[in-house]
C-alpha positions in Angstrom: -9.4 -13.4 25.9 -7.1 -13.3 22.8 -2.8 -14.0 23.8 -1.5 -11.0 22.1 2.4 -10.8 21.9 3.2 -7.3 22.4 5.9 -4.8 21.1 7.7 -2.2 22.4 8.1 1.0 20.4 12.1 0.2 19.2 11.5 -3.4 18.4 8.6 -2.5 16.4 10.6 0.1 14.0 12.8 -3.0 13.3 9.7 -5.0 12.1 8.6 -2.7 9.6 12.3 -2.2 8.5 13.8 0.3 10.4 11.0 2.4 10.3 11.2 6.1 12.8 10.1 5.8 16.3 8.6 9.2 15.4 6.8 7.8 12.4 5.1 5.0 14.2 4.3 6.7 16.8 2.4 9.2 14.4 0.6 6.2 12.6 -0.8 5.3 16.5 -1.8 8.7 17.5 -3.5 8.7 13.8 -4.9 5.5 14.1 -3.6 3.9 11.3 -1.9 1.0 13.8 -3.6 0.0 16.7 -1.5 0.2 19.5 -1.5 0.0 23.4 -0.3 2.4 26.2 1.3 0.7 29.1 2.2 2.8 31.8 4.1 5.2 29.6 5.3 2.6 27.2 4.0 2.2 23.3 3.4 -1.1 22.6 2.1 -3.2 19.9 0.3 -6.7 19.0 2.8 -8.4 16.6 -0.6 -9.3 14.6 -0.9 -5.5 13.8 2.6 -5.3 12.5 1.8 -8.1 10.3 -1.4 -6.2 9.1 1.0 -3.1 8.3 3.4 -5.6 6.8 0.7 -7.1 4.2 -1.3 -4.7 3.5 1.8 -2.8 2.2 3.0 -5.5 0.1 3.0 -4.2 -3.7 2.8 -6.9 -6.6 6.1 -8.2 -8.5 6.4 -7.8 -12.0 6.1 -10.4 -14.2 8.8 -11.3 -16.2 8.3 -12.0 -20.4 9.1 -15.5 -19.5 6.1 -15.9 -17.2 2.8 -16.9 -18.5 0.9 -14.6 -17.1 3.3 -11.6 -18.3 1.7 -12.1 -21.2 -1.9 -11.5 -19.5 -0.9 -8.6 -18.2 0.8 -6.9 -21.2 -2.4 -7.6 -23.0 -4.9 -6.1 -20.1 -2.8 -2.9 -20.2 -3.0 -2.5 -24.1 -6.7 -2.8 -23.5 -6.8 -0.2 -20.7 -4.0 2.1 -22.9 -6.7 2.2 -26.1 -10.1 2.4 -24.1 -8.3 5.6 -22.6 -7.2 6.7 -26.1 -10.5 6.1 -26.9 -12.2 7.9 -24.4 -9.3 10.9 -24.9 -10.5 11.6 -28.4 -14.3 11.4 -27.9 -13.7 13.9 -25.3 -12.0 16.4 -27.8 -15.1 18.6 -28.4 -15.7 19.3 -24.6 -12.1 20.6 -24.3 -12.7 22.1 -27.6 -10.9 20.0 -29.7 -8.2 20.0 -33.0 -10.3 22.6 -35.6 -12.1 25.3 -32.8 
């Protein structure tokens, strides 16, 4: 059996960045986060809280001095160009210019 570190509702809310207890209860009852009912207390496994934090991570924005920033700008430009080409190519579907 696993050795679980169960954390109470209030402490879990603090770990998740001062999340509202009502929000965390809602997530638990909707199944967004696994929970345990111990007597009348709602408890959360610390590993589950860490999973929520990991899954909500947003990528950092690359700075111009980063080597990866140039690569990212190239991908964005390529996506924008293909989107523009698709919009022009689909103009006949929307009743493009001249109709």
